[in-house]
Z-matrix of the N, CA and C atoms (Angstrom, degrees):
N
C 1 1.447
C 2 1.481 1 109.75
N 3 1.308 2 119.12 1 143.93
C 4 1.501 3 122.94 2 177.66
C 5 1.554 4 108.10 3 -69.14
N 6 1.314 5 115.83 4 146.09
C 7 1.452 6 120.96 5 -177.66
C 8 1.539 7 109.59 6 -141.23
N 9 1.345 8 112.12 7 159.59
C 10 1.483 9 120.14 8 171.35
C 11 1.520 10 106.94 9 -117.05
N 12 1.300 11 119.14 10 146.70
C 13 1.425 12 120.43 11 167.48
C 14 1.509 13 107.64 12 -81.86
N 15 1.317 14 116.49 13 161.64
C 16 1.459 15 121.97 14 177.57
C 17 1.485 16 110.39 15 -57.85
N 18 1.292 17 119.54 16 -41.33
C 19 1.451 18 124.89 17 -178.56
C 20 1.552 19 109.21 18 -61.65
N 21 1.319 20 116.65 19 -42.02
C 22 1.492 21 119.65 20 179.68
C 23 1.513 22 110.85 21 -67.90
N 24 1.327 23 117.26 22 -41.45
C 25 1.454 24 120.42 23 179.35
C 26 1.536 25 111.07 24 -62.36
N 27 1.363 26 115.98 25 -42.88
C 28 1.458 27 118.80 26 179.29
C 29 1.535 28 111.06 27 -63.49
N 30 1.295 29 119.49 28 -41.58
C 31 1.439 30 121.79 29 178.97
C 32 1.533 31 112.47 30 -66.75
N 33 1.346 32 117.26 31 -38.64
C 34 1.480 33 122.03 32 176.21
C 35 1.506 34 109.65 33 -61.22
N 36 1.329 35 117.51 34 -46.03
C 37 1.415 36 123.20 35 -178.66
C 38 1.531 37 111.40 36 -61.06
N 39 1.330 38 115.25 37 -40.13
C 40 1.496 39 121.90 38 177.37
C 41 1.524 40 108.89 39 -64.43
N 42 1.338 41 119.04 40 -44.69
C 43 1.438 42 122.15 41 178.02
C 44 1.525 43 112.65 42 -62.91
N 45 1.283 44 116.72 43 -36.09
C 46 1.466 45 121.68 44 -179.35
C 47 1.511 46 111.01 45 -65.77
N 48 1.327 47 117.26 46 -35.40
C 49 1.443 48 121.61 47 178.11
C 50 1.524 49 109.53 48 -63.91
N 51 1.312 50 117.84 49 -35.23
C 52 1.500 51 122.23 50 -179.43
C 53 1.499 52 113.26 51 -79.56
N 54 1.349 53 118.20 52 -13.14
C 55 1.486 54 124.20 53 -179.70
C 56 1.594 55 108.32 54 -89.02
N 57 1.242 56 117.23 55 110.76
C 58 1.513 57 117.36 56 -179.92
C 59 1.496 58 115.63 57 -63.33
N 60 1.354 59 115.79 58 -24.08
C 61 1.484 60 119.52 59 -174.67
C 62 1.543 61 113.63 60 -96.92
N 63 1.312 62 119.03 61 5.59
C 64 1.442 63 122.13 62 172.81
C 65 1.464 64 111.74 63 -89.46
N 66 1.278 65 123.56 64 101.99
C 67 1.439 66 126.53 65 -174.48
C 68 1.546 67 109.02 66 -96.71
N 69 1.308 68 115.25 67 139.27
C 70 1.492 69 117.62 68 179.13
C 71 1.479 70 111.63 69 66.97
N 72 1.371 71 115.77 70 -147.01
C 73 1.477 72 120.54 71 -178.55
C 74 1.532 73 107.68 72 -71.35
N 75 1.330 74 115.95 73 137.05
C 76 1.421 75 119.15 74 179.64
C 77 1.536 76 112.57 75 -66.44
N 78 1.329 77 117.11 76 139.96
C 79 1.474 78 122.40 77 177.24
C 80 1.521 79 105.91 78 -116.49
N 81 1.285 80 115.16 79 113.68
C 82 1.442 81 123.91 80 179.78
C 83 1.522 82 111.49 81 -103.37
N 84 1.343 83 114.38 82 118.77
C 85 1.439 84 118.11 83 176.05
C 86 1.538 85 107.57 84 -90.77
N 87 1.341 86 115.03 85 129.01
C 88 1.455 87 121.08 86 172.43
C 89 1.555 88 107.57 87 -115.00
N 90 1.286 89 116.77 88 141.69
C 91 1.466 90 121.45 89 -176.86
C 92 1.519 91 107.66 90 -141.26
N 93 1.330 92 111.10 91 158.30
C 94 1.479 93 119.72 92 176.05
C 95 1.525 94 107.42 93 -148.60
N 96 1.331 95 111.43 94 148.72
C 97 1.506 96 117.22 95 175.00
C 98 1.515 97 107.31 96 -151.48
N 99 1.303 98 114.69 97 159.99
C 100 1.489 99 116.95 98 177.44
C 101 1.528 100 108.53 99 -93.76
N 102 1.306 101 116.70 100 128.73
C 103 1.447 102 123.40 101 178.68
C 104 1.516 103 107.31 102 -74.04
N 105 1.340 104 112.71 103 119.19
C 106 1.496 105 117.76 104 -178.24
C 107 1.474 106 115.68 105 -62.20
N 108 1.340 107 117.10 106 -25.37
C 109 1.518 108 117.92 107 -176.78
C 110 1.529 109 112.23 108 -76.64
N 111 1.337 110 118.09 109 -32.53
C 112 1.447 111 119.34 110 -175.94
C 113 1.473 112 114.84 111 -130.84
N 114 1.315 113 118.42 112 -2.15
C 115 1.456 114 120.96 113 -179.13
C 116 1.523 115 118.72 114 75.63
N 117 1.336 116 115.16 115 -0.70
C 118 1.464 117 120.51 116 178.53
C 119 1.474 118 109.58 117 -71.64
N 120 1.366 119 118.78 118 152.41
C 121 1.419 120 123.94 119 172.72
C 122 1.493 121 108.35 120 -85.14
N 123 1.294 122 116.85 121 130.52
C 124 1.473 123 124.43 122 179.98
C 125 1.537 124 108.02 123 -111.42
N 126 1.334 125 116.08 124 128.97
C 127 1.511 126 122.34 125 -175.54
C 128 1.515 127 109.07 126 -105.98
N 129 1.330 128 116.11 127 156.49
C 130 1.403 129 123.70 128 172.32
C 131 1.469 130 112.21 129 -154.12
N 132 1.374 131 117.57 130 160.44
C 133 1.424 132 120.70 131 -178.06
C 134 1.532 133 109.95 132 -158.09
N 135 1.309 134 115.89 133 154.19
C 136 1.463 135 120.17 134 177.53
C 137 1.483 136 108.91 135 179.65
N 138 1.348 137 115.40 136 162.91
C 139 1.484 138 116.76 137 177.16
C 140 1.513 139 110.95 138 -73.50
N 141 1.296 140 117.22 139 144.59
C 142 1.456 141 120.08 140 -174.50
C 143 1.575 142 108.92 141 -158.83
N 144 1.274 143 115.71 142 178.51
C 145 1.487 144 122.75 143 174.06
C 146 1.483 145 109.07 144 -104.91
N 147 1.304 146 115.53 145 151.64
C 148 1.440 147 120.90 146 177.07
C 149 1.478 148 113.57 147 -66.52
N 150 1.341 149 115.18 148 141.22
C 151 1.478 150 121.59 149 179.13
C 152 1.522 151 106.59 150 -120.40
N 153 1.355 152 112.92 151 159.12
C 154 1.439 153 118.10 152 175.58
C 155 1.511 154 110.80 153 -55.65
N 156 1.297 155 116.91 154 141.31
C 157 1.499 156 125.26 155 179.88
C 158 1.514 157 114.08 156 75.12
N 159 1.325 158 119.97 157 1.70
C 160 1.429 159 120.44 158 174.68
C 161 1.533 160 111.89 159 -65.69
N 162 1.263 161 118.33 160 141.70
C 163 1.431 162 123.17 161 166.39
C 164 1.522 163 106.11 162 -84.98
N 165 1.353 164 118.01 163 127.32
C 166 1.416 165 123.80 164 -178.88
C 167 1.524 166 110.12 165 -115.07
N 168 1.349 167 118.03 166 121.50
C 169 1.430 168 122.77 167 -177.94
C 170 1.522 169 106.29 168 -121.78
N 171 1.346 170 117.56 169 129.77
C 172 1.467 171 122.56 170 179.64
C 173 1.567 172 107.32 171 -92.48
N 174 1.275 173 116.45 172 115.22
C 175 1.497 174 122.78 173 -179.53
C 176 1.532 175 108.95 174 -124.02
N 177 1.346 176 115.02 175 105.87
C 178 1.482 177 119.85 176 177.76
C 179 1.509 178 113.98 177 48.30
N 180 1.355 179 116.29 178 41.36
C 181 1.458 180 117.76 179 176.43
C 182 1.532 181 113.60 180 90.95
N 183 1.289 182 117.50 181 -1.79
C 184 1.470 183 122.67 182 178.58
C 185 1.540 184 108.10 183 -108.25
N 186 1.294 185 117.75 184 119.30
C 187 1.456 186 121.16 185 171.86
C 188 1.525 187 109.14 186 -79.31
N 189 1.343 188 117.34 187 117.85
C 190 1.455 189 121.31 188 -177.99
C 191 1.560 190 106.94 189 -101.01
N 192 1.283 191 117.25 190 123.20
C 193 1.458 192 123.62 191 -178.77
C 194 1.539 193 109.11 192 -100.47
N 195 1.298 194 117.93 193 130.14
C 196 1.455 195 122.85 194 176.74
C 197 1.478 196 109.02 195 -132.58
N 198 1.330 197 118.53 196 127.70
C 199 1.463 198 122.59 197 178.09
C 200 1.485 199 108.66 198 -76.85
N 201 1.376 200 116.37 199 154.84
C 202 1.453 201 118.59 200 179.25
C 203 1.537 202 112.75 201 -57.08
N 204 1.278 203 118.01 202 -30.95
C 205 1.457 204 121.87 203 179.01
C 206 1.525 205 114.44 204 -64.58
N 207 1.335 206 115.48 205 -33.18
C 208 1.435 207 121.75 206 -177.23
C 209 1.535 208 112.66 207 -91.42
N 210 1.281 209 118.66 208 -19.75
C 211 1.484 210 121.75 209 -173.21
C 212 1.565 211 111.06 210 -53.07
N 213 1.373 212 121.90 211 -50.18
C 214 1.423 213 117.71 212 -176.52
C 215 1.548 214 113.14 213 -61.84
N 216 1.324 215 117.02 214 -33.97
C 217 1.468 216 119.62 215 -178.40
C 218 1.547 217 112.07 216 -76.58
N 219 1.323 218 117.74 217 -20.07
C 220 1.450 219 121.77 218 179.64
C 221 1.460 220 113.03 219 -97.90
N 222 1.280 221 121.39 220 -4.29
C 223 1.456 222 124.13 221 175.52
C 224 1.487 223 108.31 222 -55.34
N 225 1.341 224 119.09 223 134.87
C 226 1.466 225 122.35 224 175.32
C 227 1.533 226 111.78 225 63.47
N 228 1.343 227 116.78 226 29.77
C 229 1.471 228 122.36 227 176.35
C 230 1.454 229 109.84 228 -114.55
N 231 1.320 230 116.62 229 140.35
C 232 1.484 231 120.59 230 178.35
C 233 1.551 232 106.72 231 -121.55
N 234 1.346 233 114.59 232 138.09
C 235 1.510 234 121.30 233 173.81
C 236 1.507 235 106.57 234 -97.30
N 237 1.303 236 118.21 235 122.92
C 238 1.437 237 124.79 236 -178.59
C 239 1.483 238 107.88 237 -120.08
N 240 1.336 239 115.29 238 158.36
C 241 1.516 240 123.11 239 169.88
C 242 1.496 241 104.59 240 -121.53
N 243 1.289 242 117.43 241 110.52
C 244 1.447 243 121.83 242 -167.58
C 245 1.547 244 110.99 243 -138.91
N 246 1.295 245 114.22 244 164.52
C 247 1.459 246 121.48 245 177.33
C 248 1.567 247 105.89 246 -85.00
N 249 1.335 248 117.35 247 114.98
C 250 1.478 249 121.45 248 -179.51
C 251 1.497 250 111.87 249 -94.66
N 252 1.314 251 118.10 250 -25.01
C 253 1.449 252 126.09 251 172.38
C 254 1.488 253 106.34 252 -142.53
N 255 1.307 254 120.81 253 161.59
C 256 1.466 255 120.28 254 -179.56
C 257 1.524 256 111.13 255 -56.19
N 258 1.345 257 114.62 256 120.42
C 259 1.451 258 121.52 257 179.87
C 260 1.514 259 114.13 258 79.11
N 261 1.327 260 121.79 259 0.74
C 262 1.485 261 124.06 260 -177.28
C 263 1.503 262 108.25 261 -116.19
N 264 1.315 263 118.38 262 111.74
C 265 1.444 264 125.43 263 178.74
C 266 1.509 265 112.22 264 -106.01
N 267 1.384 266 116.21 265 140.67
C 268 1.409 267 120.14 266 -179.11
C 269 1.577 268 108.44 267 -144.94
N 270 1.295 269 113.77 268 159.81
C 271 1.499 270 116.50 269 166.60
C 272 1.491 271 106.68 270 -79.53
N 273 1.379 272 112.97 271 138.96
C 274 1.421 273 121.07 272 -179.20
C 275 1.507 274 110.32 273 -133.16
N 276 1.337 275 118.36 274 129.02
C 277 1.506 276 120.62 275 175.77
C 278 1.532 277 105.47 276 -90.13
N 279 1.288 278 114.00 277 125.19
C 280 1.518 279 120.27 278 176.72
C 281 1.471 280 109.26 279 -107.87
N 282 1.289 281 117.86 280 105.77
C 283 1.447 282 122.84 281 -175.44
C 284 1.586 283 106.69 282 -84.53
N 285 1.370 284 112.68 283 143.78
C 286 1.481 285 120.60 284 177.49
C 287 1.521 286 113.10 285 80.38
N 288 1.321 287 117.49 286 15.13
C 289 1.449 288 121.94 287 177.72
C 290 1.508 289 108.46 288 -82.85
N 291 1.288 290 116.53 289 113.13
C 292 1.432 291 121.55 290 -179.39
C 293 1.476 292 114.95 291 -120.00
N 294 1.334 293 117.21 292 9.59
C 295 1.407 294 124.14 293 -178.74
C 296 1.527 295 109.88 294 -91.88
N 297 1.334 296 120.69 295 104.89
C 298 1.451 297 121.08 296 -177.71
C 299 1.473 298 110.44 297 -73.75
N 300 1.311 299 116.47 298 155.36
C 301 1.458 300 123.76 299 177.67
C 302 1.548 301 105.83 300 -78.52
N 303 1.278 302 117.93 301 132.58
C 304 1.499 303 120.41 302 -177.27
C 305 1.485 304 111.69 303 -53.56
N 306 1.360 305 116.25 304 130.16
C 307 1.411 306 123.04 305 170.97
C 308 1.544 307 115.20 306 79.97
N 309 1.317 308 115.19 307 10.22
C 310 1.480 309 118.54 308 179.55
C 311 1.509 310 112.65 309 -122.62
N 312 1.317 311 115.28 310 138.34
C 313 1.477 312 119.49 311 176.46
C 314 1.513 313 109.35 312 -73.49
N 315 1.325 314 116.41 313 -35.18
C 316 1.472 315 121.63 314 179.58
C 317 1.540 316 102.69 315 -111.83
N 318 1.319 317 114.70 316 97.67
C 319 1.412 318 118.83 317 -169.10
C 320 1.521 319 116.30 318 -91.82
N 321 1.265 320 113.10 319 -173.52
C 322 1.417 321 119.58 320 -179.91
C 323 1.560 322 108.61 321 -125.86
N 324 1.273 323 113.73 322 -168.87
C 325 1.432 324 119.00 323 179.78
C 326 1.523 325 109.95 324 -87.33
N 327 1.312 326 113.90 325 131.51
C 328 1.444 327 117.58 326 173.98
C 329 1.529 328 110.20 327 -99.42
N 330 1.304 329 115.64 328 -160.49
C 331 1.494 330 118.41 329 -177.45
C 332 1.497 331 115.37 330 -66.92
N 333 1.321 332 117.00 331 -10.06
C 334 1.500 333 117.03 332 -175.77
C 335 1.521 334 113.31 333 -88.08
N 336 1.368 335 120.35 334 4.68
C 337 1.418 336 120.80 335 -178.98
C 338 1.537 337 108.22 336 -107.85
N 339 1.335 338 112.49 337 153.60
C 340 1.460 339 118.21 338 176.68
C 341 1.536 340 109.54 339 -122.71
């Protein structure tokens, strides 16, 4: 199942407050596709509205929307907000993360992810 870390959820909620067109609870669409040129998985995200057939996951107050097409590619993927270089924070998709955060239905990455 797709998951958000607590740090990612907090940052998304902060960004939603700054977006004048996000009403109510923020709805974040995450998507993935395979790049035909090199076979790598490419990820994307942004605020959106729910569509028919979307999978909706509630993660720390963030409704995560995933289309049926992206669901298999996002299975066992965690979205994190982490320091990638000293003082530089980014959203990072961690594929293959299956370690849930203790006590959470929508977990985060534990020590088993890289």
